[in-house]
ROLUMVO-496813 format. One line per field, with one value per residue (C-alpha): x, y, z. Coordinates in steps of 0.001 Angstrom, whole numbers. Layout:
! residues N
east (X|...)
north (Y|...)
up (Z|...)
***
This chain:
! residues 560
east (54357|52108|52191|51318|48439|46999|47301|45420|42760|42205|42021|39319|37317|37643|36439|33255|32423|29931|31411|31274|28168|28684|27956|25173|24880|28544|28377|25242|26625|29812|27833|25862|28955|30651|30820|28669|25973|26757|25245|21773|19156|18622|15835|15954|14084|14315|12634|12443|8828|8454|10225|9851|13550|15280|17804|18890|17573|18653|16349|13298|11088|11946|9604|10532|9046|7904|7299|5432|5803|2600|862|1484|-803|-3454|-3787|-3713|-6539|-8575|-8075|-9087|-12213|-13336|-12135|-10235|-13396|-14938|-15925|-16590|-19713|-19821|-23186|-24787|-28170|-31059|-32331|-35801|-38222|-37344|-40233|-40985|-38843|-35730|-35932|-34635|-36311|-33516|-29814|-27693|-25224|-22157|-21743|-18347|-17904|-14143|-13078|-9326|-9092|-11387|-8595|-6828|-4858|-4577|-5625|-4521|-1022|1655|5322|4687|1826|446|-2145|-4003|-5230|-7620|-7560|-11269|-12314|-14385|-16125|-16761|-18338|-20626|-21447|-22397|-24771|-26395|-26848|-28427|-30885|-32576|-31599|-31513|-31676|-30684|-32566|-30382|-26686|-24157|-22866|-19812|-20789|-17979|-19945|-19550|-16327|-15805|-14459|-10922|-8592|-5275|-3922|-2139|1600|1660|4237|2893|5256|3830|309|809|2356|943|2314|13|-3059|-6232|-8478|-11964|-14597|-14943|-11382|-10145|-6752|-5118|-6387|-3702|-3386|-264|1596|3503|6178|8153|10506|9156|10270|12886|15082|13183|9782|7642|7596|4668|2475|-392|-2623|-3608|-6524|-7405|-9231|-9734|-9761|-6390|-5108|-1531|858|3589|6889|9153|11415|13029|16805|19628|20528|22979|21935|20928|17205|15836|12098|10045|6373|4206|557|-655|-2997|-6571|-5546|-6291|-3446|-220|2881|5692|9074|12609|14183|14044|16768|15945|15801|15117|12928|10648|9237|6015|4918|1877|113|-2619|-6215|-7447|-11014|-11411|-15229|-15539|-13006|-14949|-18207|-16680|-15095|-18252|-20313|-18026|-18372|-22173|-22309|-20181|-22982|-25671|-26917|-27586|-26713|-28441|-26963|-23386|-20862|-20081|-19107|-21149|-19066|-19898|-18949|-15671|-17219|-18489|-17455|-18593|-15829|-17099|-15071|-12081|-11915|-8890|-6011|-6485|-4492|-1964|-2074|-3581|-1342|-2769|-1546|-5008|-5904|-8840|-12171|-12680|-15978|-16963|-19896|-22894|-23061|-19711|-19891|-17781|-16006|-15855|-12954|-13546|-10660|-10828|-10096|-12484|-16251|-18260|-20111|-23794|-25250|-26896|-24648|-21048|-20377|-23641|-22071|-25181|-25332|-24372|-27452|-29055|-28103|-24893|-25424|-23096|-24379|-22910|-25509|-27769|-28136|-27720|-30313|-29243|-30605|-31048|-34429|-32866|-32988|-29604|-28680|-25165|-22949|-19341|-18307|-14623|-12172|-11786|-10226|-7216|-6201|-5968|-4039|-1438|-1251|-1033|1779|3725|3866|3509|470|-411|-3928|-5005|-3745|-5713|-8843|-8265|-8071|-11448|-12931|-11935|-13664|-16779|-17148|-16450|-19349|-17141|-17685|-15631|-13327|-9724|-10937|-13188|-10475|-7891|-10266|-10828|-7090|-6333|-8974|-7460|-3908|-4855|-6538|-3400|-1458|126|227|-1378|1835|3778|2189|674|-657|-1900|-2622|-2922|-21|2990|3342|2740|5810|3857|3517|5449|5849|8355|10159|8806|5207|5851|7175|4079|1849|3739|3574|-138|-788|1088|-1398|-4569|-6474|-5667|-2018|-465|-2362|-1171|2448|2184|957|4337|7207|9513|13272|14797|11476|8732|7283|9514|12050|12418|15822|17109|18872|19588|22257|22422|21548|18422|16889|13419|13691|12170|8624|8790|7363|9703|9490|11149|10934|13615|16084|14006|14245|12533|12062|9866|8456|9086|12228|13446|16951|18846|18225|14451|13838|11295|11811|10211|12166|11705|14429|14046|16707|15775|17566|20179|21621|23032|22307|19475|21602|24058|21292|19535|22804|23223|19637|20021|23295|21536|18759|21275|23001|19668|18940|22384|22677|19539|19197|19047|22235|22523)
north (7848|8967|12541|11369|9233|12134|14404|11926|11455|15223|15602|12942|14668|17984|16390|15278|18769|20779|23496|26923|28896|31078|34782|34751|38527|38892|36093|37445|40972|39656|37986|41123|43342|41500|43498|43784|42602|45633|47941|46398|47464|44657|44176|41180|40128|36731|35763|32661|31551|30219|32897|35922|36722|38379|36239|38870|42136|44699|47536|45641|48746|50043|49553|47169|45988|42455|40924|37628|37761|39791|36430|35618|38483|37814|34069|34268|36825|34841|31574|33198|34695|31862|28880|25871|24071|26873|25750|27680|27088|27568|27137|27116|28845|29355|32933|32216|29351|26019|24413|20715|20545|21727|25228|28020|31348|33424|33405|30590|31859|30239|32013|32253|32839|32988|29344|29488|25850|25346|23563|20247|20882|17910|18637|18377|19629|17003|17986|19703|21228|18848|19088|16264|16972|18092|21532|21760|18703|20601|22632|19406|17825|20842|20680|17017|18034|20641|18058|15605|18312|18034|21476|21497|25102|28411|31265|33914|34338|32195|34510|34202|36048|37201|39962|38247|40258|43798|44302|45185|42966|44535|46074|49375|49191|46205|46640|46811|44090|41643|41746|39432|36675|34308|36415|39272|37237|39313|38791|37417|35636|33288|32087|29175|27456|30200|32572|31552|29661|27706|28244|25151|26214|23713|24142|23430|20410|22338|25433|28469|27020|28809|27401|25221|26790|25117|26779|24749|24481|24786|28045|30796|33438|34858|35744|34507|36464|33843|35291|32639|30994|27583|28017|25560|23142|24505|28135|29702|29918|33448|34009|37132|37263|40347|41216|44739|45157|45028|43288|39710|39611|37844|38590|36008|36479|35143|31815|28252|25806|22571|19701|22018|20465|23481|25683|26214|29681|30645|33837|35579|35621|39140|38634|35329|35503|36039|33278|30812|31762|31032|27803|26608|27358|25065|22308|22565|22534|19373|17856|18823|21980|24953|28463|31042|34135|35202|34172|37175|38322|39966|42050|43813|47412|48579|50024|46868|47615|48953|49822|50514|52119|49880|49259|50706|48344|46357|46839|44427|40814|38346|35619|33209|35496|36664|40349|41512|41490|44554|46137|45023|45609|43628|41917|40252|36655|33308|30906|27142|27169|30178|32542|33923|37393|37305|37443|34671|34690|33988|31043|32222|35279|34713|30999|30222|31315|32916|33126|36535|36526|38227|41885|42325|43431|46291|46846|44898|42800|42331|38624|37506|35100|31488|30455|32025|32492|31006|27302|25728|23196|22364|22942|22442|22519|23095|21357|22918|26379|25115|23128|26362|28135|25375|25918|29693|29615|26601|27809|31568|31736|35412|35042|32769|35289|38060|35906|35157|38894|39486|36473|38022|41267|39490|37352|40259|42111|44735|43588|41561|44362|45246|47968|45537|42903|45422|46581|42992|42248|45481|44682|41238|42594|45236|42558|40445|43211|44957|48751|50516|52397|49125|47994|49186|46648|47630|44057|40569|38869|41168|41912|45598|47748|49977|47400|48040|46202|45964|42796|43385|43424|40177|38592|39763|38161|34865|34719|35475|32783|30199|30696|30229|26943|27012|27978|24520|24100|27513|26771|23501|25436|27174|25752|23393|23879|21378|19554|21286|24413|27410|26074|22638|23533|25590|24379|21022|19058|21693|21519|23583|21037|20152|22521|25614|26474|29856|32042|33236|36586|37826|40889|42764|44058|42442|39134|38000|34961|34833|31983|29384|27441|24922|24678|21416|21406|21600|25291|27017|30468|32885|35043|37644|38659|41382|42478|45543|47768|45258|45010|41514|38138|36608|33585|35688|37287|33956|32413|35169|34817|31055|31419|33586|31014|28189|30021|30338|26644|25544|27746|29807|29907|33335|34541|34337)
up (24187|27023|25759|22267|23557|25561|22565|20382|23080|23443|19676|19526|22255|20457|17235|18990|20231|18167|16036|17633|16754|13698|13689|11105|10958|9998|7451|5770|5754|4172|1382|570|759|-2092|-5335|-7350|-4899|-2752|-5404|-5023|-2473|41|2539|4869|7968|9677|12938|15122|14701|18243|20267|18008|18399|15467|13598|11106|9675|7126|6080|7376|7487|4025|1081|-1714|-4971|-4057|-7509|-7026|-3245|-3644|-4117|-431|542|-2102|-1650|2150|2145|-390|1501|4791|3220|922|2925|1542|389|-1660|-5171|-8364|-10457|-14224|-15946|-19374|-19218|-21612|-21709|-23003|-23458|-25046|-26919|-27257|-30400|-28560|-30049|-27763|-28462|-26997|-26199|-24819|-22214|-20692|-17371|-15688|-11970|-11690|-12057|-12857|-13965|-16931|-18760|-19003|-15811|-13455|-9876|-7161|-7944|-7254|-7666|-11015|-12966|-15570|-18333|-20024|-23566|-24756|-23124|-23927|-21921|-19338|-22043|-23949|-20870|-20566|-24283|-23787|-20992|-23241|-26011|-23547|-22446|-25848|-27158|-30985|-32169|-30569|-32180|-30530|-29777|-27957|-25196|-22998|-19803|-17510|-15769|-12388|-12137|-13370|-16882|-15780|-17743|-16762|-13588|-13083|-13529|-15895|-18654|-22201|-23390|-20822|-22236|-25205|-23098|-20488|-17608|-18617|-19610|-19166|-16154|-16802|-14725|-17719|-18134|-20213|-20365|-18264|-20984|-23431|-26695|-27599|-30848|-31961|-34450|-36555|-39525|-42991|-45051|-47067|-46669|-47885|-46922|-44405|-40904|-39893|-37222|-35380|-32777|-29722|-29155|-32819|-33393|-35933|-33191|-34232|-37687|-38139|-40353|-40752|-41984|-40438|-43005|-42730|-42874|-43517|-40732|-38202|-38455|-35136|-34509|-34340|-33913|-33228|-32240|-31793|-31222|-30576|-27584|-28852|-32071|-33137|-35629|-34637|-36670|-36586|-38269|-38329|-39211|-37930|-39064|-40793|-38299|-35345|-32643|-32841|-30127|-28222|-27134|-25071|-26131|-24192|-25411|-26121|-24829|-22955|-22719|-26460|-27105|-24941|-26697|-30106|-28921|-27186|-30287|-32292|-29683|-29738|-33529|-33496|-31429|-33907|-32194|-34503|-33337|-35551|-33930|-33299|-30658|-28489|-25020|-22298|-19925|-16693|-16147|-14679|-11522|-9872|-6351|-3047|-609|2893|5636|6322|10063|11824|12518|15713|18845|20244|19129|21554|23028|20423|17670|16589|16626|18720|16908|14734|13841|10364|8051|9224|5843|6233|7055|7236|5295|5080|7533|9788|10339|13880|12534|9575|10064|8436|5101|5512|3572|391|231|-730|-729|-2484|-5772|-7304|-11081|-12453|-14652|-11662|-11119|-9176|-5593|-4717|-1207|1701|3420|417|-270|-3834|-5246|-4874|-8267|-11681|-13322|-16452|-17153|-16424|-19111|-17937|-14917|-13915|-10247|-9595|-7300|-3822|-3794|-1845|-4930|-6878|-4113|-4492|-8253|-7808|-5255|-6499|-10122|-9458|-11740|-12295|-13701|-10856|-8293|-9994|-9957|-6257|-5578|-7235|-5446|-2116|-3035|-4248|-1156|1191|-430|-2058|-5644|-8093|-9186|-8453|-6071|-4224|-4012|-2833|-98|1045|1103|2959|5566|6051|6349|8905|10973|10645|12367|9381|9221|6295|5472|5114|1851|-1419|-3907|-7351|-8413|-6964|-8716|-8316|-12017|-11306|-10831|-8472|-5679|-2478|830|3672|4798|8314|7024|5166|8369|10262|7621|7744|11545|11476|8854|10928|13779|11702|11299|7590|8199|7665|4390|3232|4109|2216|-845|-1128|-3217|-1318|-1653|-4074|-4421|-6391|-7935|-8560|-6013|-7631|-9073|-6162|-2998|-4613|-2719|23|3730|2956|554|1826|4808|3196|2052|347|-2408|-5126|-6908|-10062|-12321|-14220|-11585|-8784|-6910|-3729|-1522|1577|3612|6285|7158|9661|11036|11171|14914|14402|15102|12862|11433|8973|6581|3877|1425|-1206|-3672|-5732|-8221|-9259|-12736|-12387|-13932|-11980|-11156|-9119|-7045|-6509|-5381|-2784|-1563|-1321|594|3185|3590|3924|6760|8563|8071|9219|12274|12665|16407|18048|19666|23439)
***
């Protein structure tokens, strides 16, 4: 009996001891070595955020296609340069004199300056992105302001002006078949409703009838060639939609069974500035204002940039994690929340948001006028920029990332073009300690298949961000595992639920996840996982990525 009692006592003591520390490297390697995962190209880097010790690495210095992990680099640079409290201004301006009878002898212009959220979107983002109809509510508020100004007749045209940014709607490396959908919506300084319209498609009342199609918001901008036929109940739905680039004709074909709940598709707007001009004209006419001219767009040129010499990468990081000050153009200047590594933006220059009706300044240091010579009849001021960073990262919104890229270039004094934005982002990344051979970005969203970056560079960026005043806000802008955004349905009922803030990335044959995590013992870590060149169902790759992250969360301490 004594022997049995001692045995039971020792067993109880053993049960109270912590489980032996797992060999994470072996476990992760075992996951990735399983066929057919072993045929993919993997790049992984994971580091203890406090000590800098490596937790796991595989091909950390090799270049990978990042997909939407590109947004980490774009939004971090834009947030550092603009500051969390930056606000966009959209105005309606009279180009000419208005007489006592409310008659404008000239054009009426709605001037965009890059606001991504002229829509029905609810801000700030909370758990999911939401829209409140009508999508036109901000434009309607501005139309109300114009009506209250006393304007009755516009002798000229109604112009949608997006010349604040260069006329570069698409980035290099975007696939042609992306351009008709929301993922490839064109970039414009005068954007509306994420530059998409919604097609609501329902079956007709009887088999053989054409499907019922409604455009939201209601507009005659597109011509619909409806070839969808209502089929008998129980037949599988099969729908095709196509629009050629540059065309305003949408062809729809296929069949939709009787009793089907229908479908809703978002299609990109060919020319957002022109679309807004047409839509705004309708809103003004509903308020009794006559427009005698046409509704048209006014674009800037495609060479709106000035790229000065990018300073060389700094030397060693300081103990605080900030690189030594680098020599920058004298025109550069600070943001609402200064970044120690980014020089400030002088009042009246970048953050003053001058109207683009004044000539664009392409020379660093030249202050833009703080007010337009035109009479402003209406104005909309956006929510703080941080709200949009949350939308961009939580929902992986491509258009908003592209607009953030151009904002960075504009505020840095390089111009509101891709080239200007790329120069601003590169300057920021070099100052953050990245090497110029570790990354190549041909857009701001990651839709381009010519983007490249290493896991190690991504880790360096994440560490740098964590040590900035705006770092906590940026981390909070990322999707949370099992909670919201593009991670809402991942890591559910796992030890990693709620412990990870990370940006997802997905293209054909590409998946990525990079961000911040916390172990169950409270240790913080950063990680970057890229999987390229796979020909597997996305669910299998995501499951492998998530398994790696769960191992880090469960037992992510560095080995002794």
